[in-house]
Structure formats: C-alpha cells, structure tokens
C-alpha positions in Angstrom: 0.0 0.0 0.0 1.4 3.5 -0.9 0.2 6.9 0.2 0.5 10.5 -0.5 -0.2 13.2 1.9 -3.7 14.8 2.0 -5.0 18.5 2.4 -7.0 18.8 5.2 -11.0 19.0 4.9 -12.8 21.9 6.7 -16.5 22.0 7.4 -17.8 25.5 7.7 -21.3 25.8 9.4 -22.5 29.3 9.0 -25.8 30.8 7.7 -24.0 34.1 6.3 -23.1 33.5 2.8 -20.5 36.3 2.9 -18.9 34.8 5.7 -18.7 31.3 4.1 -17.4 32.9 1.0 -14.6 34.7 3.2 -13.7 31.6 5.0 -13.6 29.5 1.6 -11.3 32.0 0.0 -9.1 32.2 3.0 -8.8 28.4 3.7 -8.5 27.3 0.0 -5.7 29.9 -0.4 -3.8 28.2 2.4 -4.3 24.6 0.7 -7.3 23.5 2.6 -10.5 21.8 1.2 -13.7 23.4 2.3 -17.1 22.0 2.7 -20.2 24.3 3.6 -23.5 23.8 5.6 -25.7 26.9 6.1 -27.8 25.2 8.9 -27.1 23.1 12.0 -28.9 20.2 10.7 -27.0 20.3 7.4 -23.9 20.7 9.7 -24.5 17.7 11.5 -25.2 15.4 8.6 -22.2 16.8 6.5 -19.9 16.0 9.7 -21.3 12.4 10.0 -20.9 11.8 6.2 -17.8 13.7 5.3 -15.7 13.1 8.4 -13.8 16.6 8.0 -10.6 17.2 9.9 -12.1 20.2 11.6 -15.1 22.2 11.9 -15.7 26.0 12.0 -19.0 26.8 13.8 -21.3 29.8 13.9 -23.2 30.3 17.1 -26.0 31.9 15.5 -27.9 29.6 13.0 -31.4 29.6 11.7 -32.6 26.3 12.8 -30.8 25.6 16.2 -28.1 27.4 18.5 -24.5 26.5 17.5 -24.1 25.4 21.1 -26.8 22.7 20.4 -25.0 21.7 17.2 -21.7 21.5 19.2 -23.3 19.2 22.0 -25.0 16.8 19.5 -21.7 16.6 17.6 -19.9 15.7 20.9 -22.2 12.8 21.4 -20.3 10.9 18.8 -17.4 12.8 17.7 -14.2 14.5 18.9 -13.6 16.7 15.7 -11.7 19.6 16.6 -14.2 22.8 16.5 -13.5 26.5 16.2 -16.6 28.6 17.2 -17.0 31.8 15.4 -19.4 34.5 17.0 -20.0 38.2 17.2 -20.5 37.7 20.8 -17.2 38.4 22.7 -18.4 38.0 26.3 -16.7 35.9 28.6 -19.9 34.1 29.6 -20.5 33.1 25.9 -16.8 31.9 25.5 -17.1 29.8 28.5 -20.3 28.2 27.5 -18.9 27.2 24.2 -15.8 25.7 25.7 -17.8 23.9 28.4 -19.9 22.4 25.6 -16.7 20.9 23.9 -15.4 23.6 21.6 -11.6 23.6 21.1 -11.4 27.5 20.4 -13.3 30.6 20.0 -12.8 33.4 17.6 -14.9 36.6 17.7 -16.1 38.2 14.4 -14.8 40.3 12.7 -11.3 38.5 12.4 -8.3 38.5 10.5 -7.3 36.0 7.8 -4.0 35.5 9.4 -5.3 35.0 13.0 -7.9 32.5 11.5 -5.3 30.3 9.8 -3.2 30.3 12.8 -6.2 29.1 14.9 -7.1 26.4 12.1 -3.3 25.1 12.2 -3.5 24.7 15.9 -6.6 22.6 15.8 -5.2 20.4 13.2 -2.0 19.7 15.1 -4.3 18.6 17.9 -6.4 16.4 15.9 -6.0 12.5 16.1 -5.5 10.6 13.9 -3.2 12.6 11.6 -4.6 13.5 8.2 -5.1 10.6 6.1 -3.2 10.2 2.8 -4.8 11.6 -0.3 -4.3 8.5 -2.2 -4.4 5.0 -1.0 -3.6 1.8 -2.8 -4.4 -1.9 -2.2 -4.3 -4.8 -4.7 -5.5 -3.2 -8.0 -7.7 -0.7 -6.2 -6.8 3.0 -5.8 -8.7 5.4 -3.4 -8.5 9.1 -4.1 -9.6 10.9 -1.0 -9.3 14.4 -2.7 -11.5 13.4 -5.7 -13.6 10.9 -3.7 -13.0 8.2 -6.3 -12.4 4.5 -6.1 -11.2 2.8 -9.2 -9.9 -0.6 -10.1 -7.2 -0.6 -12.6 -8.3 2.8 -13.9 -11.9 2.0 -13.9 -14.3 3.9 -11.6 -15.9 1.6 -9.2 -19.1 3.9 -8.8 -19.6 3.8 -4.9 -22.4 5.3 -3.4 -22.0 8.0 -0.5 -22.5 5.5 2.2 -20.2 2.7 0.6 -17.5 5.4 0.0 -17.9 6.4 3.8 -17.6 3.1 4.9 -14.5 2.3 3.0 -12.8 5.4 4.1 -13.6 4.8 7.9 -12.2 1.2 7.6 -9.1 2.5 5.9 -8.5 5.4 8.6 -8.4 2.3 11.0 -6.7 -0.3 8.7 -5.6 -3.2 10.8 -8.2 -2.5 13.6 -11.6 -3.7 14.3 -14.2 -1.0 13.7 -17.5 -1.9 15.8 -20.7 -2.2 14.2 -21.8 0.8 16.5 -19.0 3.0 15.6 -19.6 2.5 11.7 -23.4 3.0 12.2 -22.8 6.1 14.3 -20.0 7.6 12.1 -21.6 6.9 8.7 -25.3 7.2 9.3 -25.1 9.6 12.3 -26.2 9.4 16.0 -29.4 7.5 16.5 -28.8 4.8 14.0 -26.4 2.7 16.1 -28.9 -0.4 16.4 -29.7 -0.3 12.5 -27.4 -3.2 11.8 -29.5 -4.2 8.6 -28.3 -1.0 7.0 -24.8 -1.9 7.6 -25.0 -5.5 6.5 -26.7 -4.4 3.1 -24.0 -1.7 2.4 -21.2 -3.8 3.4 -22.2 -6.7 1.0 -22.5 -4.2 -1.8 -19.3 -2.6 -1.1 -17.5 -6.2 -1.2 -19.1 -6.9 -4.5 -17.5 -3.8 -5.8 -14.1 -3.9 -3.9 -13.2 -7.7 -3.6 -12.3 -10.2 -6.2 -14.5 -12.7 -4.5 -17.1 -11.3 -2.2 -17.7 -14.4 -0.5 -13.9 -14.7 0.3 -12.9 -11.1 1.1 -9.4 -10.2 1.1 -9.6 -6.7 2.4 -12.7 -6.2 4.2 -13.0 -8.7 7.0 -15.8 -9.7 9.3 -15.2 -9.8 12.9 -18.2 -11.9 13.9 -20.6 -10.1 16.4 -18.4 -7.3 16.6 -17.6 -5.4 13.4 -15.3 -5.2 10.4 -11.6 -4.8 9.7 -9.8 -3.5 6.7 -6.6 -5.5 6.1 -4.1 -5.5 3.2 -0.8 -7.2 2.4 
C-alpha cells in the first residue's frame, strides 16, 4: 500500500453566505479543502458523512443554536471545533468551551489569525490527516477526488459505501465496531440499525473484492464489526 499526504478538509457551518465565502477563499488559499453547510441540521449530517478534519461553527444558526450543534456533535465525535461568533463576552466563550469547543474566535477576524487557529486545531487532531491516495491490490482510493477505481476503472461507490470504506481505511488493521460504523456513517441514533450496515457492506464487497464471499480486504469480525486488512 502506498500513500500521499492529503490536504485537510474543513467543514464550515454558518448561515451567512458572505462569511462562508470569506472563509472558503481564505482557507482554500492556504491549501485546505472546504465544505459548507448553512444550517445546524445540514452541518451535523455533513460532519457524519464527510468526516472532516476540523469544523468551523457559528453560534447563530437559523434552525438551532451553535451550542446545540456542538453538544450533539460531541455525543459521537471529537472532531476539533472552532467557534465563530459576534459575541465576545466571557460568559459566551465559557459556555462554548464547556460544551466542547476547542477554540473561540470573535467576528470580525483577520485571515492570519483564522489560519493560525486552524493550524493549531489540526495539530491537535487525532488521527493525523489521512493520505490523499491509498492503493491496495489493484484498487486506488483518491480521497481528494472522492473516487475509487480498479485498474483505472471507476467503481461508482455510493455515498454510504465510500464513507464506510474511508472509515475502515482510517482504522486499517483495527476492528471497527458495528456501532461505530453506524454512528459515524449514518449519524447518532442509528447505532442499532445493523441491517443497513450488512446491506451496504455486502454491496461494497461486491465492488471491491475479487471474490465477495472470500474477502481479502474487508474482513468480518463476527458479532463485533469489520476490519480492513491489506498485505
């Protein structure tokens, strides 16, 4: 298996299009990939599906408070979170940090300070940023393009299949439990929906494995979960 270093994915959850545009321009100029969500619900879904390296979260959202988004995110993820807010009072900052925020930046802010805060978040993040390209057998996974190919031919994975494969690759060699896979790919509240997992893993094996009934890479750990292995 060979690997190339990946650029970090940053998820921005903010309802102000001007702020999202400013963040995208600033972060992309520094070499980051940026995903966007304009509501708390969309942000939580994007975090569960995309598994970004860090989240930038505004406290004032149209459908729920940023603190509620943060608390729900912390139920199942330790993704580093930077809070953005026009509120600069000590009480607001303490509430955000107590809810699980890693840092707090008050609007308006400078691009240099934003990038410095993001660099600190990414240094704290565990595990380290995944490689942008991973190869095993004749399969190539490009995390930047979100493509999976066999000998150059696109395997056309669904969103869930891709998310499962990415999560297993992130934990290569280790067992990932059914609950963790369901929580991280489908989101909180789906930990018992094992039938979803069985169906999608069966379909993923048909696309990835030379023989789906004798998998070389996507191994079953009976009653526990799945493990990715590669020579």
